[in-house]
C-alpha positions in Angstrom: 17.0 -15.8 5.0 16.5 -19.6 4.8 13.0 -20.8 4.2 11.6 -24.0 5.7 11.9 -27.0 3.5 9.5 -29.9 4.2 11.2 -33.4 4.2 9.2 -36.6 3.9 10.5 -39.3 6.2 12.1 -42.2 4.2 9.8 -44.9 5.6 6.5 -42.9 5.1 3.9 -44.4 2.9 1.7 -41.4 3.0 2.0 -37.8 3.6 0.6 -36.8 6.9 1.5 -34.2 9.5 3.5 -36.8 11.5 5.6 -37.9 8.5 6.6 -34.5 7.2 9.1 -32.4 9.3 10.1 -28.9 8.4 13.9 -28.3 8.3 15.8 -25.1 7.7 18.5 -25.3 5.1 21.0 -22.5 4.3 21.3 -21.6 0.7 25.1 -21.8 0.0 24.8 -19.1 -2.7 23.2 -16.6 -0.3 25.2 -17.5 2.7 28.5 -17.4 0.7 28.1 -13.7 -0.2 30.3 -11.0 1.4 27.7 -8.3 1.2 24.9 -6.7 3.4 21.5 -8.2 2.8 19.3 -6.5 1.9 21.5 -4.1 0.1 19.6 -0.9 1.4 17.9 -0.2 4.7 15.4 2.2 3.0 14.1 1.9 -0.5 11.0 2.8 -2.5 8.9 0.0 -4.1 7.3 0.1 -7.4 4.5 2.7 -8.0 1.1 1.2 -8.1 -2.6 1.9 -7.9 -4.8 0.9 -5.0 -8.4 1.5 -6.0 -8.4 5.2 -6.7 -5.0 6.0 -5.2 -1.5 6.2 -6.5 0.8 4.6 -4.1 4.5 3.9 -3.7 5.5 1.5 -1.0 8.3 2.6 1.4 10.3 -0.4 2.5 12.2 -0.1 5.8 14.6 -2.9 6.7 16.4 -1.6 9.8 18.3 -4.9 10.3 20.7 -6.2 7.8 23.1 -9.2 7.7 26.4 -10.0 6.1 26.6 -13.8 5.9 30.4 -14.0 5.2 31.2 -11.8 8.1 28.5 -13.2 10.4 27.5 -9.7 11.3 24.3 -7.7 11.8 24.0 -4.0 11.4 20.9 -1.9 12.3 19.6 1.4 11.4 19.5 3.4 14.7 17.9 6.5 13.2 16.4 7.6 9.9 14.6 10.6 8.7 12.4 10.2 5.7 10.6 13.1 3.9 7.7 12.1 1.8 6.3 14.6 -0.8 3.6 14.0 -3.3 3.7 15.8 -6.6 0.5 15.2 -8.6 -0.3 16.1 -12.0 -3.6 16.7 -13.9 -5.6 13.6 -12.9 -9.3 13.2 -13.5 -11.5 13.3 -10.4 -11.7 10.1 -8.5 -14.9 8.4 -7.4 -14.1 7.7 -3.7 -15.3 4.3 -2.3 -16.7 5.2 1.2 -16.5 1.6 2.3 -12.8 1.4 1.6 -11.8 5.0 2.6 -11.2 4.2 6.3 -9.1 1.2 5.5 -6.9 3.2 3.1 -6.7 6.1 5.6 -4.9 3.9 8.1 -2.7 2.2 5.5 -1.4 5.1 3.4 0.9 7.5 5.2 0.0 10.6 3.4 -3.6 9.6 2.6 -5.0 13.0 1.7 -2.1 13.8 -0.7 -2.3 10.5 -2.4 -6.1 10.8 -3.2 -6.5 11.2 -7.0 -8.3 14.3 -8.2 
């Protein structure tokens, strides 16, 4: 997707909100591809730690675009099964101040808890 590029007016002597205008420029490399972008509608991100929790982001991109064809495709239905298989991990020291935030952000919060 093109990102805004900020262009300074030719006659401007200083950078101000009035002399800079955002423009959208298509990247010819990206828009010349004959492939669906992104390449998958569902993918797993890199495993990470968030405080005392092991997490893996689940990235859903239901709409994809093929620039060469000028076509969109969308995912009408998907079923995702998430399982957590933990190993022997030392007991975590829960952070009561952050628990509520995590509980609303992590899909399988109780299974992701370490220990």
